[in-house]
N, C-alpha and C positions, 0 to 999 in steps of 0.2 A: 133152504140150505140142507135139509135132510137128504133130499134126492142127490144134490151135488156131492155131499159127503159120501154117499153110497157109491156114486160113480167114481170118485177119486180113489176110494178104497179098492174097488174092483180093478182099476187100472194099475194101482200100486201093487196089488197082489200078483199081477201078471209080470210086471217089470222086476219086482223084487222077490226072489225066492232063494232057497238055499243053494241051488245049482249055480246061480250067478255069483253068489258070495264065494263059493268054493273056487270058481274060475278066477275071481279077482285075487284071492289068496294064493292060488297056484301061480298066477302071473308074477306075484311078488317073490315067491319061492324061486321061480325060474331065474329072474334077473338078479336075485341075491347070490345064488350060486354061480351064475354065468359071469358076474362081475367080480367074483372072489370076495364077497362080503364088502361091497363098496360103502356100506354104512360106516365102517371104520375110517375110511379116507374122508368121507363127508364130515365126520366129527373132528378130524385132526387137521386136514388141509383146508377144508371149507372156511373155517373162521379166519384164517390168514388172508384168503381171497376177499372175504367180506370186509376185512379191516382195511383194504385198499392197497395191500402190499404189491399186487399185480396190476393195479389200475394204470391205464395208458390212454391219454387223451387222443392219441392218433389212431386208436382202434375204431372200427366201425360200431355205430350204435349211438344212443342218446343219453343213457343214464349209467351210473356206476353200479358195481355189484351190491353195495349196501342198499342203494335205492331200489334196485331190482328185487332184492330179498324182502325189503320192507313192503314194496307194492304187492308182491306175491303173498307175503304173510298177512297183509291187510285183508286179503280174500279168504284166508284160512283161520287166522287167529281172530275170531269174532264171536258172534253169539252162538256159533256151533260149540264153542268151548264153554260158554255159560249156560245157554239154553239146551244145546244138543246133548251135553252130558247128562243134564237133568232128565231129558226125555229118555235117554238110554236106560237110566236107572229106574225111572218110573215104569217103563214098559218091559224092560228085560231083566231088571234086578241088578245087584252088585256084580254078578258075573259078567255083565256086558262090558265092564271096564277092562277086564283081562283081555277080551277079544279086541278092544280098542287098542290096547298095547301091541297086540300081535300085528294088526294091520298097520299100526304106526311104524313098527320096525320094518315090515316087509314093504311098506309104502315108500320108504326111503330109496330103495332100488328102482321102484317104478317111476318115481319122480325124477331120478337121475336119467333114466331112459327117455322120458318125455321131454325134458328140458334140453338134453343133448341133441335129440332129433330136431327140435324146434330151432336150435342154433345152427344146425347144419343146413337147414332149408329156409331160413328167414330171408325176407326181402329188405335190403337196405338201400334201395334206389333213392329214397328220400332219407338222408342221414338223420334228420331231426324227427322223423316219424317212421321208424322201422316197423315192419309187420312180421309176425311169426306165429307159430302154433301148429296144432295137428292138421288144420285145414291146408296150410302151406306145405306141410310134409306130404300129405296124401296127394295133393295136386301136382307136386313136382316129382316126388321120388318114384312113383310107379311109372310115370312117363319116361323117366331116365332109364329105369330098369328095362322096360319094354314099351316102345312107343305105341304098339297096338293095344296095350292095356291102359293107355292114358285115360280113356273114358271111365274106367273103373275108379281110378284115383280121383278124377274129378267128381264122380258120384259120392265117394267117401268124404271128400272135402266139403261138398255142399251139405251132405247129411250132418257132418260135424258142426258146420257153421250154423245150421238151423238148430241143432240140439244145444249148442252153447248159448244161443239166444233164449231158448226155453228155460234152460237151467239158470241162467243169469236172472231171468225175470221171476222165477219161483224161489229156489233156495238161496240165490245170491242177493235177492232184493226183497221179495215179499216176506220171507221168513224173518229177515232182519228187522224190517219196518214194523211188522206185526208185534214182535217181541218188545220193541221200544215203546210202541203205543200201549201195549198191555201193562208193562211195568210202570210207565209214567202215569197211566190212569189209576192203577192199583194204589200207588203211594201218594199221588198229588191230585187225583181226580181231574186230570186234564183230559178233555174230550179227545178222542182219537184223531179227529180231523185237524185239530190244531197242531198236534204232533206231526201229522202228515204234511201240513203246509211248511213247517219249519224244516223238517227233514228233507223234503223235496227241494226246497230252495238251496240248502247247503250242498246237496249232492249235485244239483244242476250247475252251481257256480264252479265246482271243482272239475266236473267232467268236461266243461267247455274249454278248459285249459289244456287238454290232451295229456299225453303220457309224462311230459316233463313236470307239469303242475301236479299230476297224480303222484309222481315219484317224490317230489318235495314235501307234499302234504303227508303222505304215508310215512316217509322217513322221519318225520317229526312226531306223528301220532303213535305209531306202533310201538317203538321202544318205551316211550313214556307210559302208555296205558298198560303194557304187559308188566312193567316194573311195579307200578302202583298196585295192580291186581295181585301180584305174587306177594308183595309185602303185606297186604291186608290178609291174604290167605294164610301166611305164616302166623299172623296174630290169632286167627281162628283156630288153626291147628295146634298152636301152643296151648290155647285154652282147653283143648280136648286131646292133649298129647297122649293121655293114657288109653285113648280109644283107637289110636292109629294102628298099633300092631294087630289088634283084633279085626279092624276094618280091612287091612291088607290081606289077612287070612281069609276073611269073608269073600273078598273079591276073587281070590284064587279058587276056593272051594266051590263057590257058587257058579263058577265057569264050567264045572264038570259034574255038578250034582243039581238036582231040582231044588230051587229056592222056595222055602215055605212062605206062606202068607203071614205078614205081620203088619198090623195097623193099616195104614193107607196103601200098602203094597199087597197086591192080590196074589203074589207068587209067580213063579216062572220056571219053565223047563230049561234044560241046557240049550235046546234049539232056539228058544226065544232070546236067551242071553247072547248066544252066538249071532243071531240074525240082527238084533237091534244094536249090539256092540259094533259089529262090522259095519252096519249101515251108517251109524252116526260117525264112526271113525272116518269112513270114506267121504262122507259129507263134510266133515270138519277139516281134514287135511288135504282133500282133493286128489289123493293118489288114485290114478286110474282115470281121472277126468280129463287130464291134459290142459286144464284151463290156466293154471298158474304159469305154464310154459309160455303163454302169450305175453305175460309181463316180463319174464326173463329174456324173451327174444329181443327186447329193446336195449339190452345191456351193451356197454362198450367193451368188447373183447374180441380177439381173433382165435380164441381157444374154446370150441363148443363144449368140450368135456369139463372145462374149468367151471363154467356156469352150471353145468349139470350137477357138479358136486355141491355147489351152493344150493341148488334146488333140493338136493337130497337132505339138506339140513331141516327143511320145513316140517316134515312129518314128526321129526324128533321134538322140535320146539313146540309144535302145535299140540300133538297128541300125547306124547310121553311126558312132557313137562306141564303144560298149561292145563290140559284135560285132566291129568291126574290130580292136580291141585283142586280143581273143582269137585272131582269125585270124592276125594277125602273130606272136603269141607261138608258136602251133602251127607255123606255116610256117617261121619263122626258126630255130627250134630243131631242125627236121628230124625231130621225133618222128612225124610223119604218114607219112613214107616211110622209116623206119628199117630197118636190116638186121635179120635174124631175131634174136629174143631168145635162142633156144636152137638150137644146131646139131644136126642128126641125126648119129649115128655112121654110120648107113647109112640112106638114105631108104626109108621103108616102101613096099611094093608093093601096089597096089589089087587086090582080088579081085572078079571079076565075080559079080553076083548076078542074080536074076530081074528086079529093077527098076533096076539100075544097077551101082554099084561101092561097095565097102566097104573101109575101111582097118583093119588090126588095131590094137589098143591099143598105145600107145608107152610103154614104161617110162620113168619120170622119176627122175633122180638127185637127190640132196640133197632128200629129202622134206620137210624142215623149211622149205624155201623156197616150198612150194606150199600152197594152201588148197583144201579140198574144194569142188568145183563151180566153181572159178575158170575163167572163159571163155578159150578158146584159139582160135587161127586158123592155118590152113595154106593156102598158095597153091599151086594146081596149074594146069598147062596142059592143056587138053582142047579140046572143040569151041568154036565161036564163042560169045562172051558178048554177047547183044543189047544189054545195058545199057552196055557199055563199047566195043563195036566191036573188041575184041581177044579173045584165046583164054585169058585168065587168069580163074580162078574162086576164090572164097573157100570153104573148107570149115571150118565151125566145129566146135569140140569143147569139152570141159571136163575138168578134173582130177577123177578119181574114186579112191576108195580100194579097193585090191585086197589084202585081208589087211593086212600091215604096209607095203605099198608103195603109192606113188602112180603112177597111169598116166594118159596122155592118151587119152580115149575120143573117137573122131571120128564125126561124123554121116555117113550114107551120101551118096554123090554120084549125082545123077540125070542120066545122060547116056549117049550111045552110044559116045563116044570114051573110050578108057582115059586116066584122068588121070595126069599125071606131076608129082611134087613139084618145085617150083622154089625157088631161093634157098638150098637146102641146109639149111633149118631151119624152125622154126615160131615163132609169136608169142604173147605174152600179148595177148588181145583187149581193149585198153583202150577201153572204150565210153563215149561221152559225156564227162562231167566228169572221169573218170579220165584220159583222154588229155590234157586240158588240164593236169591236175595233174602228169603225167609231163613235160610241156613245162617247167613251172616247175622241177621236180626236176633236169632236165638242166643247168640253169644253176647252181643252188645246191641240193645234195641236202638234202631235208627241207623246202624252201620250199613245194613243191606239197602235200606231206603236210599241212602245217598251214594254209597259206593257202587252198587250194581246199577242204579239208574244212570249215573254218570258213565260208568264203564260200558253199559249197554248202548248209550248214545254214541260214544267214541268208537266202540267196536263195530256198531252197525254202520256208521258213516263210512269208516274205512273199508268195510267189506262191500257195501253197496257201490262205492266208488270203483273199487277194483273190478267187481263183476260187471259194472257198467262198461268198463273198458273192454273186458273180455267179449261181452255180447256185441259191442260195437264193432270189434274186429271181425266177428262172424258176419255181420251185415256188410262191412266193407269188402270182405272177400267175395260175397255173392253179388253185390250190387254197386260196388265202387264207393269212392269217398263221398259221393253225393248223398249216400244213404245214412251217413253218420248223424246228421241233425234230426231227421225224422225218427231214427232209432232212439236218440237221447230223449226226445219228447215222449215217446211211448213208454220208455223205461222209467222215466221220472213219474209219469202218471200212475204206473203200477205201484211205485213207492207210496203214493197217496192213497190209492185204492185199498192197499193192504192194511191201512190204519183205521178203516171205517167200521170194523167190528164184525165182518162177515166170517172170520175164522174164530172159533170159540174154544175148541178142545185140543188136547194133545194128539188125539187121533187125526183130526183134520190137519194139524200142523205136520205130522209125520207123513201123511198121505201126499200133501202138497209138495214137500221137499223131496220125498222119495221119487215122485214122478220126474221132476226135473233132473235129479241125480241119475235115475235109471236110464233115461234116454241118452244122456251125454256119455255114459260109460259104454253103452252099446255101440256108439259110434267111434269112441276113442281106442278101446282095447284092440280091435282088429288092426288099427294103424300101428300100435306098439308091437303086435305079434309079427306083422309083415316086415317092418323095417327096423325092429329092435337090434338085429345083428349089426347094423351100421353104427348104432349108438355104442354097443359093446366094443366094437373094433376101435372106434375113436377114443373111448375111455381107456382102454388098455394101452393104446399107443401113448396117450397123455401120461399115464402112470409110469410107463417105461422111461420116458424122457425126464419126468420129475425125479425118479430114483437116480437117474444118471447125472443129475445136476445140470441139465441142459436148458433149464428155464429159471429166470429170476430167483428171488426178487431183485429188481434193478434199482430200487430206491427205498428209502424209509417210508413207513406208512404216513398218510396225511393226517392232519389234526382233525378232531371230531367235527368241528364246524364245517370244514371243507368237505368232509365225507357226507354229512347230512344234506348239505346244499348242492352237492355235485360239482363244486368248483374244482375238485382235484382232477376231473376229466374234461374240463373246459379248455378249449384252445384259444 
């Protein structure tokens, strides 16, 4: 696994760098100004559309606006909001949250562009199973613009189809499944493979039903799980109400100044806060990926920009609302920079090796409190750390069984300066969703155990289902409908593989999701740049007609049951 981790890190370093983060942000700035700050329209007109005021059963498509938003949100409001925010804070510090806000705001205009384009070029030959997304945009639009350039559009379409399958398998699937297995094992000692069997069975049952079943399931799951999570979050924030103003200030100041090391946090530069905040925000709300446009393309409407405005709501709900809740919970409880979980009787001394330094195994007392392969973390002072601008480093380890005893086995440290243990102890490495759960537990013991475990299962199921549909559409574009079933089998097998314990640390997790995220953005952003003017033209025409009173609503909104079930658009 060590060689695999190094390989993933090397690929991730190439795909993700500050240059591309700047490009994504600049794309958001471009479409924000070009659309005349469409964020305002998304937050004022979008809710009316979602409420069903403009639903028409005679329009082309398969699901209503509410179901389309729920299906798309099920791919964004997931463990990226629980585990991704925890990763951003762990690796980039509190300042990462500020940059998540920035990309959340800018991402609203990017999402508007992506969804509007998908609606303009979707395929509704089969009314019950429409197809759309960046691959259909690239495949059709360039050919219409100039037939001689059609081969370039086809190449972009194939590239995107391939990358959406890669991203669906990693960030959309394995990241979610791993987090569920990790937290279920942490709290209930359930082996990962059992979690994998249950999770895979549920996902397969829903995916086999196609977009209509996906729309119905997610329209039920998403509103409920977000509501419960936010209510529980209010409870934790109320218990730490006096900490909130200071935490908000810390988020803003840490975004522009170097964050000092405290407790379990080894510090971070402005650059690391920017990089990890932007990366986790893009992963969480999918702005720039074009993936959620695939779900929106199934909606019943004859107004492409109308659904574009619905899509523009997603980054606000996902990043600015739900992610902020998680961030304040983690920061206000202090779980992110806590004191060592276990104190050393005497700090271990590193032994120099041919490639660096190695620490001897550390015997662990009270073996019943530990689990085999449980991830651990030790902080040492050594040479400069380029990522943080300080001299502290994280050394990962894991619990292993030595006869009848449990020991902490540490990974070797690669460096020329002898490392010295700091803080007088070591930590349980709470990765992703587990760190958020521990934050809830710090207020009311057992709250995180049940709330985050249940939320993780629901969030993961909905996200894996949505991304399974996205990846399947990529396969269908390249190989036709006959490829859907083989793709589903491979996709569900990845769900199971991710729960078997091969991924152990936050770095492994970040590298895996970063690769999937990087490749899909490389394919999607050029499509937005080339054809974005068409989305902007369509959007501005829609707003002109809306202001002139030339569009509905033609009927009162449907009742909530009809909205969830989609009966309001059934003929």
